[in-house]
N, C-alpha and C positions, 0 to 999 in steps of 0.2 A: 792521593788525597784528591778529593773533588773541589772544585772551586765555583761558588755562586756568583753569577755576573761577571764582573772584573775583580772582585775582590782577591787580595792574596790571602792564603790561608795560612801560613806560617812566615814569620819575619825572625832570622837570627841575626843579633849584631856582633862585630868583630872585625878582624883584619879583613876577611872577606864575607861582609854581611849578605847574607843569602836569602833570597825569597822565593818559597815555592810558587809555583804558577801552575795555572792548570793546562796541561797537554794529555793526549791521547796517549794511551800505552805504546802503541806503535811508533809515536815520534819520540819516544824516551833517548835513542841514540842519538839523534839529531840534536836534541835539547843539551844532552850532554857535552857533545862536542861545541857546542856553541858556550855552554857552561864553561869549559876548559879553556876556550878562546879567550873568555872574558878574564878568567883569573889569570892567564898568561899578561893581559893588557894590565891587570890589576897590580901585578908584580912589577911591571916595567915602570907604572906610575910610582911605585913605592921605592924605586931604585934598586929592586933585588935582581938576583942573575934569573933569567928564564927557563933554564934548564928544567926545573922542578915543574913548573906548570906545563911545560911543554910536553913533557913525559907523562903528566896527567891526562893530558889530552889522547895520547897514544894509548894509555892504559885503560881509558873509560872508568868503571868502578870497582874494578879488581883491585884486591887487596895488593899492596908494593910496598917494599922497602928497599932504599938505596942507603948503603953506610949502615951504620950503628944506630940511626934514629929509632927510637921505639915509642909506641904510645901504650900506656896500660892504665889501669884504675879507672876506666870510663864508668860514670855515674849519672844517672839521669833523675832531675829532682830529688834528689837525697834519698833514691832508692824508693820512691812513693809513685804509685801509680799517678796520671795525670787524669784529672776528673773534670767533665764540663757538664754545666747545666744547658739552658738554652738561649742565654744571652752574654753573661759573664765570660770575659776571657780568662784564660789560663796562663799566667807566667811561671815559667820554670827555666832551670838551668843544666846544662851539660858541662859536666867538669871531667877534667882527665889529666894524666901525668904524661909529661913528654921528657925524654931523656936523650942526649948525645954527647960524647966526649968533648965535642966543641963547644956545647952549650946550645940553646934553644932560639932562634929568631922570634923575639916575643910578640911580634906582630903577624906573624904567618899562621897561627891556629885558625881553623876553621872547622864548621860541623853543619850537616844538614840531617833533618830527622824525616822520615819517609815510611809509608805504610805498604805492606806488601812482602813478597818474599825475599825482593831484592830491588834496587833502585830501577835497573833496566825494566822490570816488568810492573813496577808501580803504577799506579794512577794517576802519579804526580811526576813533574820534572823540577830541577833544580836550576835557578840562573842566580849569579852573584850580582848584586849592584854595584855602584862605583865606589862605595865607603872602603878604603884600603889601609887606612891612617889608624885606626883603632888598635891599642895594645890590648890583646886578650888573655897571654900568658904571661905569668910573673916568675920572676927568676926563684929559685929556693936553694940551689947551690950552682956551682960553676957547670954542672953537666945536666942540672934538671929545673924544668919548670912547671908550674900547674896552670891549666889553662881553662878557662870559663867562658861559654857561649849562653847568652840570653835568648829565649824563645818565648813568643807569645802566639796563642792559639785561640781563634775566635770561634765558638761553635757553630754560628751561623754561616761558615764555610764549608762545613761538614756534612756528610750523610751519616746513616747509621751504619752502613756498611763498613765505615771508617774506623768504628770502634774495634778493640782488640789489639793486636801485636804490632806495635811499630820498632823502627831501627834507628839507628845513628851511624852516620857515615862522617868520620873525621880524618883530619890531615894536618900535618905540622912539618916545617922546615926547619934545619939546623943552620947555625951559622956557617958552617962550612958547605951548605945547601944538598947535604945528606937529607932525605927526608922520609916519612911514613904516611901511607895512607891505608884505611881500614873502613871497608864498606860496610860489614856488620859488626862495628865494633860493640855495641849493646843493644839488647831487646828491652821495650818496657811496654806497659799497656796503657792505652787511651781509653777511658771509661765513659759512659753516661750516667750521669748523675741521678741517684735514687732517693726516692722519698718513701717512707711508711707510717701508718697511721695505726691507731688500736682504740678502740670503744668497747667497754663492757658494760651490759645493760641486762635486766633493771638496776636502778641504783637508788636508794639502798635497796636490799634483797634479803629475804628470809634464809637462814641456813638451812642447807640442803634443797633449795630451789633451784631451778635452772638460769644460768647466766649465759647470755648470748654474746660472744666476743666478735665483732667486726673489724675490718681494717681495709686498708688499700696500700698495694704495692704499684708504686709507679716509677717511671725513670723518663730522662730527657728522650723526646723523639727530635733527632736533627733534621730529619725530612721536613718535618712540619713547624718546627719552633715552637713546640707545645710539650706538656708533660703529658704521658698516656699509661694505662695500665700495663703492668708486666704479667705477661698470661703463663700459667701453667708452670708455675714456680713453687718449690717447697719452702715455705716458712714456718719457723717455730715459734708456739706459743709458750711463754714463759710465765711463772708467777713466783710472787716474793711476798711472805708473810709479813704483815706489818712490823712484827718484831724481828724480824730476820735482815741479814745483811746481803745474802746472794739470791739469785734467781735460780729456781728449778725447771727444766723442761717439762711441758705438760703434754703436748701432742704435736704432731706435724701437720699441717694445713696447706693446701694447695690453692694457689689464686685461680681464679676462673678465668673465663675469655675476657675479661674487661680488668683484671688485675684485682679482682674483689677477694676478700678473705672473710670468711664465717665458719664458726663451730660452736658447740655449746660445752659447758662443764657445769658441774654441781658446785654450789656456793659451800664453802667450808669455813673460812676465817676472812677477817680482814685482810685487805692485801692488795698488791701492784699486780696487774696485768700487762704484758707487751708482746708484741712479734719482734723477731729477729730473723732477718735473713743474710744468708752466708755469703751472698754474691756470686758472680760468673766472670769469665774473661772478659766481659763486655760492660759489666755492671758492679759496681763496688757494692761491699756489705752494708746493711744499715740496721739500725735498731730503732724502734718507735718510741717516743715518749710514753711512759707508763699510764694506766689509768687505775686510780685508785677505785677501789669496792667497799663499800660499808656493809658488812654483814651482819644481821641483826638476829 
């Protein structure tokens, strides 16, 4: 993740509330070592044994399990994509299940989200702040807890290249100081919010005459904090008769170099036209508001 000015791009609340800071990729190992050192300090402040945090410093970001502590059922944003426009922040949660035969230390759960193949090669680093007293896990049974971490992402701290696949790094400690760390616990998509319009003209129109259906497919540009046309994308024109309840596909239209859409059809009956975009790995699907055409 890239940071503009000195703003933090991601903040996670929890036992080890983590803030993503801007660091070059080559500095990732140093940053992670500093992160682990602060984790150790945090555990000392909270009165925990330091063995788990010290081991984290040695293992960097590799998956590791000591004892029978296990992490499962990792879910990001309820299984939905995280979608951001150009100004409004996105809030989402990471949840997971932690188990151990001695029970889970409910103050020990933590998570980091990052963009890239792995945390070491990501264009972001992770540092914990000093908040170590929040309980992020809740006991479900003597051996199982459910952990919830809250994140806020500001699109003004992102660049277009940050769209796509993100991953979650999670960890938790048991009451007997066993622990589990998973670097690639879950993948999810962060996407650039999309918009789509439709306009059919002329209106009204005589039956059999030509209708021109235009539109614009655009999406958030995080580099400029503006919306820009999404070029060379296939969009489906759909039509629904006034008396019908479902839409039918009419044809596929490709957006031009500015995201504009334009095609022609023959007017056949009163009804509604709309464009529909299926989405990509970086941009969510979107359907335009329909435009009614009166055919006379």
